[in-house]
C-alpha positions in Angstrom: -19.4 -8.4 -4.8 -21.5 -5.4 -3.8 -19.8 -2.0 -3.7 -20.7 -1.8 0.0 -18.4 -4.7 0.7 -15.4 -2.8 -0.8 -13.5 0.2 0.6 -10.4 2.2 0.3 -8.1 2.5 3.3 -5.3 5.0 4.1 -3.0 4.7 7.2 -1.2 7.9 8.2 1.2 8.4 11.1 2.6 12.0 11.0 0.6 15.1 10.0 2.5 15.4 6.7 1.1 12.0 5.7 -2.4 13.0 6.6 -2.0 16.0 4.2 -0.8 13.6 1.5 -3.7 11.3 2.2 -6.1 14.2 1.8 -4.6 15.0 -1.6 -4.7 11.3 -2.7 -8.4 11.1 -1.5 -9.4 13.7 -4.1 -8.4 11.2 -6.8 -10.1 8.3 -5.1 -13.5 9.9 -4.6 -14.5 9.3 -8.3 -14.6 5.6 -7.5 -17.7 6.1 -5.3 -16.3 3.7 -2.7 -16.1 4.4 1.1 -12.8 6.0 1.9 -11.4 5.6 5.4 -8.4 7.0 7.2 -6.8 5.1 10.1 -4.6 7.1 12.4 -3.7 7.6 16.1 -5.9 9.5 18.5 -3.8 12.7 18.7 -4.4 13.2 14.9 -8.2 13.2 15.2 -8.9 16.9 15.1 -6.4 17.5 12.3 -7.9 14.7 10.3 -11.3 16.3 10.6 -9.9 19.6 9.4 -8.8 17.8 6.2 -12.4 16.7 5.5 -12.0 13.0 6.3 -15.5 11.9 7.2 -14.6 8.3 7.9 -11.8 8.2 10.5 -10.7 5.1 12.4 -8.8 5.8 15.6 -6.7 2.7 16.2 -4.4 1.7 19.0 -1.5 0.6 16.9 1.1 -1.9 18.1 3.7 -0.6 15.6 5.0 2.8 14.6 5.6 4.8 11.4 5.6 2.7 8.2 5.0 -0.6 10.1 1.4 0.4 10.8 0.6 -1.1 7.5 1.1 -4.5 8.9 -2.1 -4.0 10.9 -4.4 -3.2 8.0 -6.0 -6.6 8.1 -7.1 -6.0 11.7 -8.4 -2.5 10.9 -10.7 -3.3 8.0 -14.2 -4.5 8.7 -15.0 -4.9 5.0 -14.8 -8.0 2.9 -12.5 -6.5 0.3 -10.0 -3.6 0.8 -7.8 -1.5 -1.4 -5.0 -0.2 0.8 -3.3 2.9 -0.7 -0.2 4.5 0.8 -0.6 8.2 1.2 1.8 9.1 -1.6 -0.2 7.2 -4.3 -3.1 8.6 -6.4 -5.6 6.9 -8.7 -5.6 8.0 -12.3 -7.6 4.9 -13.5 -11.3 4.7 -13.8 -13.9 2.7 -11.9 -13.7 -0.3 -14.3 -10.0 -0.6 -13.9 -10.2 -0.6 -10.1 -13.2 -3.0 -10.3 -11.2 -5.3 -12.5 -8.6 -5.7 -9.7 -11.3 -6.1 -7.0 -13.0 -8.8 -9.1 -9.7 -10.7 -9.1 -10.4 -11.3 -5.4 -13.1 -13.8 -6.3 -10.3 -16.2 -7.2 -7.3 -14.8 -5.4 -6.8 -13.7 -1.8 -4.4 -10.8 -2.3 -3.1 -8.7 -5.2 0.2 -6.8 -5.1 3.0 -5.5 -7.3 6.6 -6.5 -7.3 8.9 -3.9 -5.8 11.3 -1.7 -7.7 14.3 -3.7 -6.4 12.5 -6.9 -7.3 15.1 -9.0 -5.4 14.9 -9.0 -1.6 18.7 -8.6 -1.1 18.5 -5.4 -3.0 16.6 -3.8 -0.2 18.5 -1.4 2.2 19.6 -3.2 5.4 18.7 -6.6 3.9 22.3 -7.7 4.6 21.4 -7.6 8.3 19.0 -10.5 7.8 21.0 -12.4 5.2 21.6 -15.3 7.7 17.8 -15.7 7.9 17.5 -15.8 4.1 20.2 -18.4 3.8 18.5 -20.4 6.5 15.4 -20.3 4.3 17.6 -21.5 1.4 16.4 -18.7 -0.8 18.4 -15.5 -1.2 16.8 -14.7 -4.5 13.2 -14.4 -3.2 11.0 -11.8 -4.8 10.5 -8.4 -3.1 7.0 -7.0 -3.1 5.8 -3.4 -2.8 3.4 -2.8 0.1 2.2 0.6 -1.0 -0.8 -0.7 -3.0 -2.6 -3.9 -1.9 -5.9 -5.4 -2.7 -7.0 -8.0 -0.2 -10.0 -9.8 1.2 -10.9 -11.1 4.7 -9.9 -14.8 4.9 -8.0 -17.1 7.1 -5.0 -17.2 4.7 -4.6 -13.4 4.9 -5.0 -13.4 8.6 -2.1 -15.8 8.9 -0.1 -13.7 6.4 -0.5 -10.4 8.3 0.3 -12.1 11.6 3.5 -13.5 10.1 4.4 -10.1 8.8 4.0 -8.7 12.3 6.0 -11.5 13.8 8.9 -10.7 11.5 8.8 -7.0 12.4 8.9 -8.0 16.1 11.8 -10.4 15.5 13.9 -7.8 13.6 13.0 -4.7 15.6 16.3 -3.0 15.0 15.5 -2.5 11.3 11.7 -2.6 11.6 11.2 0.6 9.6 11.4 -1.4 6.4 8.0 -2.8 6.4 7.8 -4.4 2.9 11.0 -6.3 3.4 9.3 -8.3 6.1 6.1 -8.7 4.2 8.1 -10.2 1.3 9.7 -12.7 3.7 6.3 -13.6 5.1 5.1 -14.6 1.6 8.2 -16.8 1.3 7.8 -18.4 4.8 4.2 -19.3 4.1 4.7 -20.4 0.5 2.0 -17.8 -0.3 1.7 -16.9 -3.9 -0.2 -13.6 -4.4 -1.7 -12.4 -7.6 0.9 -10.1 -9.3 -0.7 -6.9 -10.5 0.7 -5.2 -13.7 3.1 -2.4 -12.8 0.7 0.3 -13.9 -1.3 -0.4 -10.7 1.7 0.8 -8.7 3.5 2.9 -11.2 7.1 3.9 -10.3 8.5 6.3 -12.9 12.1 5.8 -11.8 11.8 2.1 -12.6 9.5 2.0 -15.6 10.5 5.2 -17.4 7.4 5.1 -19.5 3.9 6.7 -19.1 1.3 4.2 -20.2 -2.2 3.8 -19.0 -1.3 4.5 -15.4 -4.0 3.3 -13.0 -2.3 4.1 -9.7 0.7 6.4 -9.6 3.1 6.0 -6.6 5.2 9.2 -6.4 5.4 11.6 -3.5 7.0 14.3 -5.6 4.2 14.3 -8.2 1.5 14.2 -5.6 2.8 17.2 -3.9 2.8 19.2 -7.2 -0.8 18.4 -8.0 -4.0 18.2 -6.0 -7.0 17.6 -8.3 -8.0 15.6 -11.3 -8.2 18.8 -13.2 -4.6 19.8 -12.6 -3.2 16.3 -13.4 -4.1 16.9 -17.1 -2.4 20.3 -17.0 0.7 18.9 -15.4 3.8 19.0 -17.6 5.8 15.8 -17.4 9.3 17.0 -17.4 12.4 15.1 -16.3 13.1 17.5 -13.5 9.9 16.4 -11.8 11.5 13.0 -11.1 
C-alpha cells in the first residue's frame, strides 16, 4: 500500500481537545503521513491558529465523544489510523507501518479496553437486558481511542451498527466504546487485536515497555515535543 493511501485522523469537539490534538500531532509528524483534523465549523479559525493545514469541516450527526462513530464516513483514504486527541506516538515509522500492513489481511485493528469486560463499563447496567438478550454478558470490551481500519463493506456495516446502537441508547450515548463493543458482538465481527503497547494505558499495565502509542491525557499535557519526552521523569505522581 502506498503511503498516499494512508493517513492519520483526529476528531475534536471542544477547543481543549483541539489543543490536545495539536500536541499529539507533533509526535505524529515524524511518520510523514497526511494528518487531518475533523471538527465542526465554529472551530475552523481556532484550528488554523493551531497550525492544522488539513482540516475537515463535517456536519456531525452525533456530539462529543460519539463523533468517533462517524470516522468511516469522514475518511476518503483506503487506510486510516484514528487517534484520539489524548494519545501520542512514541514508536517509529516501521512500528506504525507494521500495523498498517496488517490491514492487507484484516479489516480493522484495535486494542482491548482497560475494563476488558463490557459489564465493567460505567452505565453498562442500564443495557444489561440487551446483553442478556444477546446471551453474552461476558463479551469483550474494546478501546476506541486507537483504531486502524480500511475502507470496505464490512467496516461500513460495523460503523453503521455502532451509530444505530448510539441512537437506540441515547440516554447514555456519551460512552462511545461501549456501543462499538456491542456492535462487534452483534455482527460476529472479529477484529485484529493489537498488542497493548499500541494503546498503552499505564494504570492498567504498570510497565513501561516499547510504547508505540501512549494514551494518557495527563502525560500529554505535561509534554509537547519529542525532545521533552526523553527529558520527562516518569514518577508515580504523574499517574
